[in-house]
mmCIF file as gemmi writes it, N, C-alpha and C atoms, coordinates in Angstrom:
data_model
loop_
_atom_site.group_PDB
_atom_site.id
_atom_site.type_symbol
_atom_site.label_atom_id
_atom_site.label_alt_id
_atom_site.label_comp_id
_atom_site.label_asym_id
_atom_site.label_entity_id
_atom_site.label_seq_id
_atom_site.pdbx_PDB_ins_code
_atom_site.Cartn_x
_atom_site.Cartn_y
_atom_site.Cartn_z
_atom_site.occupancy
_atom_site.B_iso_or_equiv
_atom_site.pdbx_formal_charge
_atom_site.auth_seq_id
_atom_site.auth_asym_id
_atom_site.pdbx_PDB_model_num
ATOM 1 N N . MET Axp A 1 ? 0.695 -1.235 -0.257 1 0 ? 1 A 1
ATOM 2 C CA . MET Axp A 1 ? -0.06 0.368 -0.236 1 0 ? 1 A 1
ATOM 3 C C . MET Axp A 1 ? 0.666 1.158 -0.001 1 0 ? 1 A 1
ATOM 4 N N . GLN Axp A 2 ? 2.188 1.184 0.308 1 0 ? 2 A 1
ATOM 5 C CA . GLN Axp A 2 ? 2.7 2.437 0.191 1 0 ? 2 A 1
ATOM 6 C C . GLN Axp A 2 ? 3.651 2.962 -1.018 1 0 ? 2 A 1
ATOM 7 N N . SER Axp A 3 ? 3.569 1.807 -2.073 1 0 ? 3 A 1
ATOM 8 C CA . SER Axp A 3 ? 3.667 1.91 -3.56 1 0 ? 3 A 1
ATOM 9 C C . SER Axp A 3 ? 3.016 2.741 -4.222 1 0 ? 3 A 1
ATOM 10 N N . GLN Axp A 4 ? 3.396 3.447 -5.006 1 0 ? 4 A 1
ATOM 11 C CA . GLN Axp A 4 ? 2.377 4.249 -5.762 1 0 ? 4 A 1
ATOM 12 C C . GLN Axp A 4 ? 1.462 2.993 -6.991 1 0 ? 4 A 1
ATOM 13 N N . SER Axp A 5 ? 0.798 2.546 -6.616 1 0 ? 5 A 1
ATOM 14 C CA . SER Axp A 5 ? 0.253 2.058 -7.818 1 0 ? 5 A 1
ATOM 15 C C . SER Axp A 5 ? -1.297 1.788 -7.947 1 0 ? 5 A 1
ATOM 16 N N . ILE Axp A 6 ? -1.846 1.541 -8.624 1 0 ? 6 A 1
ATOM 17 C CA . ILE Axp A 6 ? -3.544 1.849 -9.056 1 0 ? 6 A 1
ATOM 18 C C . ILE Axp A 6 ? -4.238 1.349 -7.7 1 0 ? 6 A 1
ATOM 19 N N . LEU Axp A 7 ? -3.569 0.005 -7.089 1 0 ? 7 A 1
ATOM 20 C CA . LEU Axp A 7 ? -4.448 0.09 -5.875 1 0 ? 7 A 1
ATOM 21 C C . LEU Axp A 7 ? -4.023 0.7 -4.704 1 0 ? 7 A 1
ATOM 22 N N . SER Axp A 8 ? -3.075 1.188 -4.739 1 0 ? 8 A 1
ATOM 23 C CA . SER Axp A 8 ? -2.774 2.161 -3.806 1 0 ? 8 A 1
ATOM 24 C C . SER Axp A 8 ? -4.004 3.862 -3.683 1 0 ? 8 A 1
ATOM 25 N N . TYR Axp A 9 ? -4.219 4.08 -5.048 1 0 ? 9 A 1
ATOM 26 C CA . TYR Axp A 9 ? -4.635 5.257 -5.461 1 0 ? 9 A 1
ATOM 27 C C . TYR Axp A 9 ? -6.296 4.454 -4.956 1 0 ? 9 A 1
ATOM 28 N N . LEU Axp A 10 ? -6.688 3.353 -5.181 1 0 ? 10 A 1
ATOM 29 C CA . LEU Axp A 10 ? -8.289 2.567 -4.887 1 0 ? 10 A 1
ATOM 30 C C . LEU Axp A 10 ? -8.431 2.877 -3.213 1 0 ? 10 A 1
ATOM 31 N N . PHE Axp A 11 ? -7.534 2.302 -2.749 1 0 ? 11 A 1
ATOM 32 C CA . PHE Axp A 11 ? -7.928 1.693 -1.485 1 0 ? 11 A 1
ATOM 33 C C . PHE Axp A 11 ? -7.229 2.692 -0.435 1 0 ? 11 A 1
ATOM 34 N N . ALA Axp A 12 ? -6.309 3.508 -0.721 1 0 ? 12 A 1
ATOM 35 C CA . ALA Axp A 12 ? -5.57 3.905 0.506 1 0 ? 12 A 1
ATOM 36 C C . ALA Axp A 12 ? -6.394 5.13 1.122 1 0 ? 12 A 1
ATOM 37 N N . PRO Axp A 13 ? -7.623 5.434 0.385 1 0 ? 13 A 1
ATOM 38 C CA . PRO Axp A 13 ? -8.506 6.701 1.368 1 0 ? 13 A 1
ATOM 39 C C . PRO Axp A 13 ? -9.262 5.733 2.391 1 0 ? 13 A 1
ATOM 40 N N . ILE Axp A 14 ? -9.397 4.2 2.085 1 0 ? 14 A 1
ATOM 41 C CA . ILE Axp A 14 ? -10.295 3.869 3.072 1 0 ? 14 A 1
ATOM 42 C C . ILE Axp A 14 ? -9.305 3.099 4.099 1 0 ? 14 A 1
ATOM 43 N N . PHE Axp A 15 ? -8.066 2.425 3.542 1 0 ? 15 A 1
ATOM 44 C CA . PHE Axp A 15 ? -7.323 1.789 4.559 1 0 ? 15 A 1
ATOM 45 C C . PHE Axp A 15 ? -6.101 2.303 4.935 1 0 ? 15 A 1
ATOM 46 N N . GLY Axp A 16 ? -5.505 3.542 4.291 1 0 ? 16 A 1
ATOM 47 C CA . GLY Axp A 16 ? -4.812 4.448 4.531 1 0 ? 16 A 1
ATOM 48 C C . GLY Axp A 16 ? -3.308 3.807 3.597 1 0 ? 16 A 1
ATOM 49 N N . THR Axp A 17 ? -1.972 4.15 4.622 1 0 ? 17 A 1
ATOM 50 C CA . THR Axp A 17 ? -0.477 3.782 3.586 1 0 ? 17 A 1
ATOM 51 C C . THR Axp A 17 ? -0.251 3.346 5.234 1 0 ? 17 A 1
ATOM 52 N N . ASP Axp A 18 ? -0.308 3.429 6.167 1 0 ? 18 A 1
ATOM 53 C CA . ASP Axp A 18 ? 0.398 2.739 7.08 1 0 ? 18 A 1
ATOM 54 C C . ASP Axp A 18 ? 0.753 1.69 7.106 1 0 ? 18 A 1
ATOM 55 N N . THR Axp A 19 ? 1.765 1.252 8.396 1 0 ? 19 A 1
ATOM 56 C CA . THR Axp A 19 ? 1.79 0.007 8.344 1 0 ? 19 A 1
ATOM 57 C C . THR Axp A 19 ? 0.689 -0.978 8.606 1 0 ? 19 A 1
ATOM 58 N N . GLY Axp A 20 ? 0.486 -1.864 7.884 1 0 ? 20 A 1
ATOM 59 C CA . GLY Axp A 20 ? -0.999 -2.537 8.373 1 0 ? 20 A 1
ATOM 60 C C . GLY Axp A 20 ? -2.288 -2.742 7.667 1 0 ? 20 A 1
ATOM 61 N N . ALA Axp A 21 ? -1.871 -1.211 6.732 1 0 ? 21 A 1
ATOM 62 C CA . ALA Axp A 21 ? -3.006 -1.285 5.851 1 0 ? 21 A 1
ATOM 63 C C . ALA Axp A 21 ? -2.811 -2.432 4.754 1 0 ? 21 A 1
ATOM 64 N N . GLY Axp A 22 ? -1.854 -2.948 4.188 1 0 ? 22 A 1
ATOM 65 C CA . GLY Axp A 22 ? -2.289 -4.031 3.105 1 0 ? 22 A 1
ATOM 66 C C . GLY Axp A 22 ? -2.85 -5.259 3.414 1 0 ? 22 A 1
ATOM 67 N N . ILE Axp A 23 ? -2.24 -5.42 4.902 1 0 ? 23 A 1
ATOM 68 C CA . ILE Axp A 23 ? -2.977 -6.575 5.852 1 0 ? 23 A 1
ATOM 69 C C . ILE Axp A 23 ? -4.502 -6.312 5.899 1 0 ? 23 A 1
ATOM 70 N N . ALA Axp A 24 ? -4.595 -5.097 6.382 1 0 ? 24 A 1
ATOM 71 C CA . ALA Axp A 24 ? -6.199 -4.84 6.378 1 0 ? 24 A 1
ATOM 72 C C . ALA Axp A 24 ? -6.926 -5.082 5.304 1 0 ? 24 A 1
ATOM 73 N N . LEU Axp A 25 ? -6.263 -4.71 3.921 1 0 ? 25 A 1
ATOM 74 C CA . LEU Axp A 25 ? -7.198 -4.785 2.803 1 0 ? 25 A 1
ATOM 75 C C . LEU Axp A 25 ? -7.236 -6.498 2.394 1 0 ? 25 A 1
ATOM 76 N N . LEU Axp A 26 ? -5.884 -7.049 2.603 1 0 ? 26 A 1
ATOM 77 C CA . LEU Axp A 26 ? -5.842 -8.9 2.497 1 0 ? 26 A 1
ATOM 78 C C . LEU Axp A 26 ? -7.1 -9.212 2.981 1 0 ? 26 A 1
ATOM 79 N N . TYR Axp A 27 ? -7.146 -9.042 4.211 1 0 ? 27 A 1
ATOM 80 C CA . TYR Axp A 27 ? -8.656 -9.328 5.49 1 0 ? 27 A 1
ATOM 81 C C . TYR Axp A 27 ? -9.684 -9.686 4.917 1 0 ? 27 A 1
ATOM 82 N N . VAL Axp A 28 ? -10.127 -7.989 4.649 1 0 ? 28 A 1
ATOM 83 C CA . VAL Axp A 28 ? -11.38 -7.805 3.754 1 0 ? 28 A 1
ATOM 84 C C . VAL Axp A 28 ? -11.711 -8.395 2.787 1 0 ? 28 A 1
ATOM 85 N N . MET Axp A 29 ? -10.48 -8.478 1.922 1 0 ? 29 A 1
ATOM 86 C CA . MET Axp A 29 ? -10.741 -9.465 0.616 1 0 ? 29 A 1
ATOM 87 C C . MET Axp A 29 ? -11.129 -10.757 0.875 1 0 ? 29 A 1
ATOM 88 N N . ILE Axp A 30 ? -10.323 -11.2 1.943 1 0 ? 30 A 1
ATOM 89 C CA . ILE Axp A 30 ? -10.729 -12.767 2.29 1 0 ? 30 A 1
ATOM 90 C C . ILE Axp A 30 ? -11.759 -13.034 2.78 1 0 ? 30 A 1
ATOM 91 N N . ALA Axp A 31 ? -12.192 -12.016 3.923 1 0 ? 31 A 1
ATOM 92 C CA . ALA Axp A 31 ? -13.253 -11.993 4.368 1 0 ? 31 A 1
ATOM 93 C C . ALA Axp A 31 ? -14.492 -12.005 3.268 1 0 ? 31 A 1
ATOM 94 N N . THR Axp A 32 ? -14.146 -11.255 2.46 1 0 ? 32 A 1
ATOM 95 C CA . THR Axp A 32 ? -15.538 -10.962 1.282 1 0 ? 32 A 1
ATOM 96 C C . THR Axp A 32 ? -15.908 -12.212 0.809 1 0 ? 32 A 1
ATOM 97 N N . ALA Axp A 33 ? -14.255 -12.964 0.151 1 0 ? 33 A 1
ATOM 98 C CA . ALA Axp A 33 ? -14.697 -13.91 -0.73 1 0 ? 33 A 1
ATOM 99 C C . ALA Axp A 33 ? -14.762 -15.322 0.32 1 0 ? 33 A 1
ATOM 100 N N . MET Axp A 34 ? -14.712 -15.317 1.227 1 0 ? 34 A 1
ATOM 101 C CA . MET Axp A 34 ? -15.368 -16.729 2.17 1 0 ? 34 A 1
ATOM 102 C C . MET Axp A 34 ? -16.915 -16.244 2.44 1 0 ? 34 A 1
ATOM 103 N N . LEU Axp A 35 ? -17.28 -14.923 2.167 1 0 ? 35 A 1
ATOM 104 C CA . LEU Axp A 35 ? -18.84 -14.613 2.331 1 0 ? 35 A 1
ATOM 105 C C . LEU Axp A 35 ? -19.135 -15.184 1.1 1 0 ? 35 A 1
ATOM 106 N N . LEU Axp A 36 ? -18.622 -14.671 0.05 1 0 ? 36 A 1
ATOM 107 C CA . LEU Axp A 36 ? -18.978 -15.18 -1.647 1 0 ? 36 A 1
ATOM 108 C C . LEU Axp A 36 ? -19.116 -17.057 -1.689 1 0 ? 36 A 1
ATOM 109 N N . VAL Axp A 37 ? -18.492 -17.49 -0.995 1 0 ? 37 A 1
ATOM 110 C CA . VAL Axp A 37 ? -18.46 -18.685 -1.181 1 0 ? 37 A 1
ATOM 111 C C . VAL Axp A 37 ? -19.873 -19.393 0.058 1 0 ? 37 A 1
ATOM 112 N N . GLY Axp A 38 ? -19.864 -19.195 1.147 1 0 ? 38 A 1
ATOM 113 C CA . GLY Axp A 38 ? -21.133 -19.408 1.549 1 0 ? 38 A 1
ATOM 114 C C . GLY Axp A 38 ? -22.032 -19.21 0.807 1 0 ? 38 A 1
ATOM 115 N N . VAL Axp A 39 ? -22.699 -18.262 0.429 1 0 ? 39 A 1
ATOM 116 C CA . VAL Axp A 39 ? -23.763 -17.841 -0.468 1 0 ? 39 A 1
ATOM 117 C C . VAL Axp A 39 ? -23.898 -18.726 -1.585 1 0 ? 39 A 1
ATOM 118 N N . VAL Axp A 40 ? -22.729 -19.066 -2.361 1 0 ? 40 A 1
ATOM 119 C CA . VAL Axp A 40 ? -22.858 -19.601 -3.574 1 0 ? 40 A 1
ATOM 120 C C . VAL Axp A 40 ? -23.232 -21.035 -3.021 1 0 ? 40 A 1
ATOM 121 N N . GLY Axp A 41 ? -22.807 -21.519 -1.803 1 0 ? 41 A 1
ATOM 122 C CA . GLY Axp A 41 ? -22.56 -23.173 -1.484 1 0 ? 41 A 1
ATOM 123 C C . GLY Axp A 41 ? -24.21 -23.021 -1.032 1 0 ? 41 A 1
ATOM 124 N N . TYR Axp A 42 ? -24.759 -21.84 -0.305 1 0 ? 42 A 1
ATOM 125 C CA . TYR Axp A 42 ? -26.26 -22.413 0.106 1 0 ? 42 A 1
ATOM 126 C C . TYR Axp A 42 ? -27.04 -21.89 -0.633 1 0 ? 42 A 1
ATOM 127 N N . LYS Axp A 43 ? -26.806 -21.639 -2.39 1 0 ? 43 A 1
ATOM 128 C CA . LYS Axp A 43 ? -27.839 -21.576 -3.58 1 0 ? 43 A 1
ATOM 129 C C . LYS Axp A 43 ? -27.814 -22.544 -4.36 1 0 ? 43 A 1
ATOM 130 N N . LEU Axp A 44 ? -26.392 -23.724 -4.054 1 0 ? 44 A 1
ATOM 131 C CA . LEU Axp A 44 ? -26.395 -24.49 -5.264 1 0 ? 44 A 1
ATOM 132 C C . LEU Axp A 44 ? -27.347 -25.45 -4.578 1 0 ? 44 A 1
ATOM 133 N N . PRO Axp A 45 ? -28.004 -25.871 -5.629 1 0 ? 45 A 1
ATOM 134 C CA . PRO Axp A 45 ? -29.091 -27.076 -5.12 1 0 ? 45 A 1
ATOM 135 C C . PRO Axp A 45 ? -28.565 -28.493 -5.442 1 0 ? 45 A 1
ATOM 136 N N . GLN Axp A 46 ? -27.028 -28.687 -5.639 1 0 ? 46 A 1
ATOM 137 C CA . GLN Axp A 46 ? -26.868 -30.02 -5.726 1 0 ? 46 A 1
ATOM 138 C C . GLN Axp A 46 ? -26.358 -30.486 -4.506 1 0 ? 46 A 1
ATOM 139 N N . LEU Axp A 47 ? -25.974 -28.973 -3.125 1 0 ? 47 A 1
ATOM 140 C CA . LEU Axp A 47 ? -25.772 -29.558 -1.992 1 0 ? 47 A 1
ATOM 141 C C . LEU Axp A 47 ? -26.854 -29.713 -0.483 1 0 ? 47 A 1
ATOM 142 N N . HIS Axp A 48 ? -27.991 -29.446 -1.45 1 0 ? 48 A 1
ATOM 143 C CA . HIS Axp A 48 ? -29.299 -29.288 -0.364 1 0 ? 48 A 1
ATOM 144 C C . HIS Axp A 48 ? -29.576 -31.02 0.203 1 0 ? 48 A 1
ATOM 145 N N . PRO Axp A 49 ? -29.198 -32.222 -0.913 1 0 ? 49 A 1
ATOM 146 C CA . PRO Axp A 49 ? -29.462 -33.482 -0.581 1 0 ? 49 A 1
ATOM 147 C C . PRO Axp A 49 ? -28.144 -33.731 0.695 1 0 ? 49 A 1
ATOM 148 N N . ILE Axp A 50 ? -27.065 -33.08 0.92 1 0 ? 50 A 1
ATOM 149 C CA . ILE Axp A 50 ? -26.157 -33.265 2.081 1 0 ? 50 A 1
ATOM 150 C C . ILE Axp A 50 ? -26.894 -32.986 3.346 1 0 ? 50 A 1
ATOM 151 N N . GLU Axp A 51 ? -27.761 -32.241 3.408 1 0 ? 51 A 1
ATOM 152 C CA . GLU Axp A 51 ? -28.631 -31.888 4.577 1 0 ? 51 A 1
ATOM 153 C C . GLU Axp A 51 ? -29.229 -32.939 5.453 1 0 ? 51 A 1
ATOM 154 N N . ASN Axp A 52 ? -29.825 -34.159 4.327 1 0 ? 52 A 1
ATOM 155 C CA . ASN Axp A 52 ? -30.597 -35.062 4.4 1 0 ? 52 A 1
ATOM 156 C C . ASN Axp A 52 ? -29.804 -36.255 4.637 1 0 ? 52 A 1
ATOM 157 N N . MET Axp A 53 ? -28.287 -36.571 4.713 1 0 ? 53 A 1
ATOM 158 C CA . MET Axp A 53 ? -27.964 -37.283 4.955 1 0 ? 53 A 1
ATOM 159 C C . MET Axp A 53 ? -27.704 -38.015 6.35 1 0 ? 53 A 1
ATOM 160 N N . LYS Axp A 54 ? -28.147 -39.076 6.959 1 0 ? 54 A 1
ATOM 161 C CA . LYS Axp A 54 ? -27.762 -39.469 8.229 1 0 ? 54 A 1
ATOM 162 C C . LYS Axp A 54 ? -26.447 -39.851 8.181 1 0 ? 54 A 1
ATOM 163 N N . SER Axp A 55 ? -25.814 -39.375 9.454 1 0 ? 55 A 1
ATOM 164 C CA . SER Axp A 55 ? -24.397 -39.792 9.907 1 0 ? 55 A 1
ATOM 165 C C . SER Axp A 55 ? -24.352 -41.264 10.577 1 0 ? 55 A 1
ATOM 166 N N . GLU Axp A 56 ? -23.521 -41.677 9.936 1 0 ? 56 A 1
ATOM 167 C CA . GLU Axp A 56 ? -23.578 -43.427 10.492 1 0 ? 56 A 1
ATOM 168 C C . GLU Axp A 56 ? -22.922 -43.388 12.008 1 0 ? 56 A 1
């Protein structure tokens, strides 16, 4: 986040350019990706039969 790149120009107003700003950006990106995986997994009809399986 300290370099002068396009990502810095886009995200520096939100996360800043100090120590830890890149990790904060990474954390938000990964959390968003995990949320998308959960939503997509919830919406896939192929995964619905798994809920009805009995554990042995």
